[in-house]
N, C-alpha and C positions, 0 to 999 in steps of 0.2 A: 136806484142802482148805482153802485160806486164805479169808479173808472176801471178797476181791474176786472170786475164782473162784466161790465159792458164790452170791454175789449175781448174778453174770453168768449162771450156770446157771439161777437162778430166773427171770431175765428171759427167757432162751431158752425155758424151759418154758412160760411164760405166752404168749409170742408164737407158739410152735408150736401150742398149744391154740387160739389165735386163728385159725390157718389152718383148723382143723377146725370152729370155731364162730364164724361171722360175727357181729360185734358184741361178742364176749367181751372184746376189748381196747378198753376205753373210751378210754384215752389212753396213749401212750408217748412221752416226751420225752427219753429217754436216748440212748445211743450209736447213731447211725444205722448204724454198721457192724454192730451186733448185729441190727438189723432186716433189713439187706440179707442177712446170713448166713442168717437163718431163711427169708426169702422165696426164696432161691435153692436151698434144700435140697429133696430129695424130700418129698412129703407124708408127715408122720409117722404112725405107727400109734398109736392111743390106748393100747394095752396097754403099749407102750414108754414112753409119757409117764407113765402111772400108776406104772410101776417107777421112773422117774427122780424123781418126786415123793417116793416112799418113800425112795430113796437119799439125796436131799438132806435129808430130815428126820433121817436117821441121822447125816449129816455135821454137822448143827447141834450135836450133843452135844459134839463135840470142837473146835468152832470158837470162836475168840476174839471173841465178840460180847457186847455188853451184854445183860442180861436183857430189856430192853425190845425190842431188835431181834430177839432170838431168839424171843420170844413172837410178834411180828408175823410173822416168816417161817414159823414152824411152823404158825400158824393158817392162813396163806394156802396153804401146801403141802398141808394137809389138804383145803382146799376144792378145789384144783386136782386132787388125786388123785381126789376124788369125781367131778369132771367127767370126767376121763379114764376112770375105771372105767365110768361110765354110757355114754360113747361106745363103749367096748369091748363093750357088751352086758350088763354086770352090772346086775341089777335092784336098785335102791336104793329103799326105801320113802320116801314123800314127807317124812315128819317127820324121818327120818334124813338125807335130802338137805338139808333146810333147816338142820339142826343142823350138818352138815359145812360148809356154806357160811358160816353166820353166827354160830355159837357160841350159839344159843338153841334151846330146846325149845318148840315151839308147841303150843297146845291151844285148843279152842273157847272163844269169849268167853262172857260172862255175859249171858244173855238178860234177866235182871232189871235189869241195868245199862242195856240198850237201852230197856227199858220206862221206866226213870227218865228217860233222855234224851228220850224221846218226850213224857213228861209235862211236862218243862221247856219243850220247844218248843211244846206245846199252850198253855201259859200265855203264852208270848211272842207267839204268833200266833193270837189268838182270832178267831172268826168262823165262818161256815157252811162246810160241806164237810169232807172228811176232812183229817187232818193232812198227808198227802202232797200233797193238792191245795193247801192253804194255804201249805205250804212252797214248792211249785212256783210259786205266784203271787208269793210274796215274792221268790223268786230270779229270776223273769222280769222284775220291776221293777228288779232289781239288775244285770241283764245289760248288758254294754257293747256298743253298736252296733259291728258288725264294722269299719266304716270308721274308727272312733276307737280301735280296739284298739292299734295300733302307737304312737300318740301317748301313750296312757295308760301303756304299757309303758315308754317312754322317760322320762316324767315321774316315775314311781315309781322307776325305776332311778337317775335323777339324785339324787333326794332320799335314797334309801338309800345310794348311793355316798358322799355327803357325810358321812353318819353313820358309815359303816363306816371311812372314812378317819380320822375324828376319834377313834373309839373303839378300833379295832383296828390301824389302819395298813395301807397298801397300797403296793406298789411304784409309783414315779412313772409308769412306762410302761404300767401295766396298762390294758387296754381290754376292753369287751364289745360285740360286734356282735349285734344282734337280727334274727331272720328269722321272718316269719310263714309257717307251713307248714300243710299239710292231710294227711288220710289217714294219721295216725300213731296207735299204740295208747296213747300217753302225752299228757299235757297240755303238758309242756315238757321240754326236754332241753338239758343243757350239754355242749358239745363243747370240751374244753380243748385248745388248739392249741399250748401251750408258749409260752415267752417272755412270760408273764403276759397272754396273749390267750385269750379264749373266744368261741365262737359259741353263742348261745342261741337255740334254735328254740322257737317258741310255736305250739301246734296250735290253729288258729282253729276247727276243727270242733266243739270242745266248748262253745262259747258262754261265754266267760269273764265272770265277775261282778266288780263293783267290790269286793266284800268278799273275793274270792278272789285277785284279781290281785296285791295287795301280798305275799301269802304266796308266790305263785309266783315273783315277781321276787326276793324275799329268798332263797328256796330256791335258785334257779339261779345267782344272781349275788352280791348283797351282803346279808348276810355268809355266804351259803351256798357252793355248789360252787366258783364262780369264786374267791372269797376264800380258801377252803381250799386250792385248787390253787396259787394265787399264793404264799401264805405258806409252804406246805410246799416248794414249788419253791425259794423263796429261803432258807428256814431249814434245812430238812432236807437237801435235795439239794445246793444250792450251799454252804450254810454248814457242814453237819456231815457231808457225804459219804455220806448214806444213799441210795445209788443205787437201792435197791429201791423208793423212793418215786416214782421217775420212771415207774413202771408202775402203771396203775390198771385193775383187772380186774373185770368183772361177776361176780356170784355168789361174792364173797369177803367176809370180815369187814369190810374197809374200806368196803364198800358200806353195811352196816348203820350203821356209825359216821357215814359221810358223809350218809346220808339223815336219820338222827335229828338230826344237827347242823343240816342245812339246813332241816328242817321247823320247827325251833325258832328260826330266824334272826330272824323278825319279833319273836318274844317277847324275844330277847336284845338286839335293836337298838332297837326302839321300845317294846315292852312294853305295859302296860295303857294304853288310850286310842288304840290303833292305828286303831280305827274312825273316830274324829274326825279323827285325823291324815290318814288316807286321804281322808276327805270334803273336807278343806281343799284337798288337792292336786288332786283331780279336779274340784272346783268351778271351778277356773281353766280347765278344758277344757270347761265347759258341761254337766257331769254332776252329777246330784243323787243323793245316797245318804243313808240314815239311819245314820250311822256308829255311834252308840251301840247301836242295835238290832241292826245287822249284827254287831257284836262279840259281843253276848250270844247271838245265834243261832249264830254260829260256835263259841262256847264250848260251847253245848249239843250241837251236832252232833259235837263232838270225842269225845263219849261213845259214838259209833257207829263209831269208827275200826276196831275189831276185826272188824266185820261183813265187811270185805273179806278178812281172813285166814280167817274162817269159810268164806267162799265158796271160797277156794283149797283148804281142807281138804276141803270137800264134793266138789270137782271132782277132786282128785288123790289124796286119801287114801281117800275113801269111794266113789269112782266114780259120783257123782251125775250125772244127766242135766243137760245145760246149761240146759234149760228150768227145772228145779227150782232151779238156782243163780240164774238170772235172777229168778225169783219171790222167792227168799230176799232178794236184794239190794233188790228193789223194796219188800218188806215192811218190812225192818228199817232199811235205809239211806234209805228214803223218796225214792228216785230214780225217774224215769220209766223205762219199759222200754228206750227207746233208749239211755239212759245206762248202764243195767245191762248191756246187750249189749256196749257199748264196754268196760266193765270186764272182762267175761268174755273178750272178745277179748285183752285184756292178760294175763289169768290163763292163757289157753290157749296163749299163745305159748311155744314150747319154750325160748327164752332167758330169758323173763321170768316163767315160771310160779311160781318161788319168791320172786320179788322183792318182792311185796307185804309180806312179813314185814319188810323193811328199814324200811318206813314205820311199821308198827304197833309192832313190838318196838324199832325204833331210837329212835323218839320216847319210848317208855315208859322205856327204859334211860337215854338221855342226859338226859331230864328228871329222872329220879330222882337221877342223879349230880350234875346242876347244883344240885338242891334240897338235896343233902346236903353242900354245900360247908362247909368249916370256918368258924368265926366270923372275921369280918374280911376274908373273901375275897368280892369283889364278883361278881355274876353275869357281868359283862363279863370279868373276869379268869378266871373258871372256864371260860367259853365259849372264851376265847382259848387255853386249854390244849388243848382238843379240836381247835381249828383248827391248832395248831402241832405237837402230839406224835403219834407213830405208835402210837396206842392201839388196843386190840382190845376187843371186847365183854366178854370174860372178865375183863379188868382192871377195867373199870367196875363189873361186877356184884360182884366180890369186894370192892371198896372200899365200895360201897353197903351190902352185907351186913355188913361188918366195922365200918363207921363210921370206918375209917382211910383217910386220903387222903395218900399220899406218892408224888409222881411225879418221880423224879430226872431232870434234863436231862443225859443222858449222851451222849458223843460217839463211843463205840466202835462 
């Protein structure tokens, strides 16, 4: 099987699985003829799709592909085979499922680390009442009035876009349209439409905060998902002929890379002092925030990120009752019950049940890789590599562990 045929079969496999799992295909900007072919076929059987994934993995061995592309396709075929096997009724343990999707092995977080994060927050937010109460009060003061949410999104997006254009470069015709939505299990979502265009939906039900909104806009747009899609579209697909990059599938290694990259977007683009930077922008909209304190609080709460993954393990690996998972989230993540139930809703969704790992392990891995950059390599240049290259988690992990960083830009 030649390279073009193999890549086309990979696209067909992903699109066929997308017919069985609504939402699995996050975006496809490739050949419309391939999409029409799949849409007009009889509904596929998952057992046949699992077999096709295995066949394509074997074909990779003799295919004239660069090692970088081979690793990408192999990792994604493993993930798709797991999805197909589950659809066919094969029981797959939760930890094994996550490993197949994202190339990481998950385990419970460190409760002592959570206690340390609580102690830091306790110092930052003194006063009467429990820590959860004080954090809730601080966040209530930080909340953006619903009628001002859209203006705040646009103001932050404009400022971040200017920085992303200067530091990373963007196609001249790129655009992002924002839409405020409700009744979704997520806080924000990027729909990449192709042609360097994205629709970003922001869920108004969650009560967005001034200290959180710049992270969300950076994550979904600049320099996160939208920027990554645009640069890979221009560089990998159009420039180097990597047609497999025109297909983005949920529950694959590219999700862990993309979410880790996006969650660190504000860190890479604005860096330390983002709280004061946000304060200055929102002041022009008549909003007041304590930027420095907000930044310190967000840094402390980042030590609680793995609590969400613990909750997923409780729910899907240990069979815990949802009420116990809600209580765990309330205790360690210091969120109100309403917010904890929203999180459990996301964790219980059949499509998204494994996805929390992409935020927890994705940030952990990408940050470690950014921090282990060779002397003389800037954070921006290191981040740009993840924006531009078809990397998989195993590659980053190997480089972090070995201390060797060599990423050839190959065209095969």
